[in-house]
N, C-alpha and C positions, 0 to 999 in steps of 0.2 A: 527446233523451234518449239516454243511453249505455247500453250493454248491461252490466248489473251482473256478468255472468259472466266478463268479460274484464278484465284489468289492462293498463294501458299498459306498454309495454316500458321496462325500466330503462335509463337512459342508459349508453352504452358508456364504460367507463373505459379510459384508456390502459394497456396491459399492459406491466409492467416486465419486461425480459429478466432471467432468473435470473443471467446473467453480470454484470449491472449492480449487483446487490445488494452485493458487496464494495466496489465503488467508492462507492456511496451511503453505506455504513457509514463508510468513510474520510472522505468529505466531511462527514458529520454530526459525526463525532468531531472533525474540524478546526474546525468551526463552534462546537462546544460547549466547546472548550478555552478557558481563561481566558488572554487574551494577555499580561496583566501578571504572571501567575504564574510563567512560565518562558520560556526562550529559544525562538526559532522552531524550532531543531533539536530541542529537547526536546518541544515541542508536536507536531511531526510524528512523532517517535518514539512518543509516547504514543498518538496517533491511529492509527498503523500497527498498534501492538500491540492496540488495542481492536478494530480491524477484521480482525484475523487476517492482516495483511500483513507483509512484511519490509522494513524500512528498509535499503536497501543502502548509501547514502552521502548526505552533505550537503556540498556544495561551494559556493564563491562562484559566483554566477550568471555565465554566460558574458559577459553585457553589463556586468558589474561592479556591478550594482545589486542588492544583497540576496543572498539565498541560493537555491540550487536543490538539491532532494533528489530521489532516485529511489527509488521504492517498488515492490516486486514483489508482485503478486497471483497466487497459484497457483490456477488454475482447471482442475480435472480433467486434470492432466498437462500443461497448457499454461501458460506464464507470460505475464502481462500486466504491462506496466510503466507507471507513472504518474510524471510529472515534476511536482513541486510547487515553485512558485517564488514569490518575493515579487512582488506586483503592486500598486503604489500602496499603499492602506491595507489590502489584504487579500492573498489568495493566488490564484494561477491554477493550474489542473490541466490538464496536457496528456497525451494518450495517443496511442499509435501513431505515425503519421507526423508528428505535431505536435512530437514530442520531437527534440531535437538528435541527429543520427545518431551523433556521437562519444560522447555521454553514454549513448545506448542501447547502443552497442557495449561500453562500459565496464561497464554494468549486466549485460549477458549474460555477459561474461567473468567478472565477480565471482561470479555464480551458479554458473557452471561450476566455478570454483576451489573454492567452498564445498562443492559437491556431491562433488567429487573428494576433498577433505579428509575429508568425512563418511563416504565409502565406503571409505577406506583404513584397513584394520585395524592397520597399523603405526603410523599417526598416532593412531588412537583408543586403542590399548592403553596408552600412557603416561598418557593422560587418565583411563582407568578405574582404573589402578594408583594414580595420584595421589589420586583421589577416595576410594579404599579406605583409603589411608594417612591421610587427614584425617578420615574418618568412623569409622575403626576397624573397618570391615567386613572 
């Protein structure tokens, strides 16, 4: 007979790292996208937007087979880069050292350039003036 005052321990569930959540959201958004509805580049762009990631670029894959995209996940001041590429009938996602070093370098440089442009008041001023002109503000 068992002691009615004690409950068996609940099975331990694997703990998901909080940094994996944006990647899981991106993967889920890619899986849920309708492949016949839009191009692969559009599908990746929509999934990145849904996951709060930044699509940096989509290029032909280095091996000449399909497309390769680089996506940036901003995690608490640090950037994570994911490479999404065509793989057979689906997509493969690489991260960290799995990414081609030349593509990773291009991605980091792209982010630096975009950050400098965004921080430069001389470049931003014409944009705000132009938006005021079109909105009548």
